[in-house]
C-alpha positions in Angstrom: -13.2 -9.9 -20.0 -14.7 -11.9 -17.9 -11.5 -13.7 -17.6 -9.8 -11.0 -17.2 -11.9 -10.2 -14.0 -11.2 -14.2 -13.0 -8.3 -13.6 -12.6 -7.6 -10.7 -10.9 -10.4 -12.1 -8.4 -8.1 -15.4 -8.0 -5.1 -12.8 -7.8 -6.6 -10.7 -4.8 -8.1 -14.6 -2.8 -4.4 -16.2 -3.5 -2.4 -13.0 -2.1 -4.6 -13.1 1.0 -3.0 -9.0 1.2 -5.5 -6.7 2.9 -4.8 -4.3 1.0 -4.8 -5.3 -3.0 -1.6 -3.3 -5.0 -3.4 -1.7 -7.7 -7.1 -2.4 -7.1 -7.6 1.3 -8.9 -5.6 0.4 -11.6 -6.9 -3.0 -11.9 -10.9 -1.2 -12.4 -9.0 1.6 -14.4 -7.1 -0.7 -16.8 -10.7 -2.8 -17.6 -12.6 -0.1 -17.9 -10.3 1.5 -20.2 -10.5 -2.4 -22.1 -13.4 -1.9 -22.1 -13.6 2.1 -24.4 -11.0 1.0 -26.6 -12.4 -2.4 -27.4 -15.6 -0.8 -28.7 -14.2 1.4 -30.6 -11.7 -0.6 -32.2 -14.5 -2.9 -34.3 -13.6 -1.1 -37.4 -10.2 -3.1 -37.5 -12.3 -5.7 -38.7 -13.5 -4.0 -41.5 -10.0 -4.2 -43.7 -11.1 -5.8 -46.5 -13.8 -2.7 -46.7 -11.3 -0.8 -48.2 -10.9 2.4 -45.4 -9.3 4.9 -46.2 -5.5 5.6 -45.0 -6.6 8.1 -41.8 -9.8 5.8 -40.8 -7.1 2.0 -40.8 -4.2 4.7 -39.2 -6.6 5.1 -36.3 -8.3 2.0 -35.5 -4.4 0.0 -35.9 -3.2 2.9 -33.1 -6.3 2.4 -30.8 -5.2 -1.5 -31.3 -2.4 -1.2 -30.0 -3.0 1.5 -27.4 -5.1 -1.6 -25.9 -1.7 -3.1 -25.4 -0.8 -0.6 -22.6 -3.9 -1.2 -19.8 -3.3 -5.1 -20.4 0.0 -5.2 -19.7 -0.6 -3.0 -16.6 -2.9 -5.5 -15.6 -0.8 -8.8 -15.9 1.8 -6.8 -14.1 -0.2 -6.0 -11.2 -1.1 -9.5 -11.2 2.5 -10.7 -10.9 3.3 -8.6 -8.2 0.3 -9.4 -6.1 1.4 -12.9 -6.7 5.0 -12.5 -6.7 4.3 -10.3 -2.7 2.6 -12.2 -1.7 3.4 -15.5 0.9 1.7 -18.0 -2.3 3.3 -21.5 -2.4 3.8 -23.0 -5.8 2.3 -25.7 -4.4 -1.6 -24.2 -4.1 -4.1 -25.8 -6.5 -4.8 -23.0 -8.6 -1.6 -21.9 -9.2 
């Protein structure tokens, strides 16, 4: 999660846009990843022999984490593609 914050800050700094596209979306996505990630601990206990309903719950929550992660990645790409970023910039 700290890496997501660092990348978000770099994208905001490089794009030099006065308004950050999807800033609240980035915050919501990070908060969602934290909340969902804290409830996914059960998928590490697959050797314990969880019943089917519990296994389905943890599997589906694990897959749902991909949605806010995708929101973050596509927001980063949109910010960078719609700015005046050169490929010769040292961070890129």
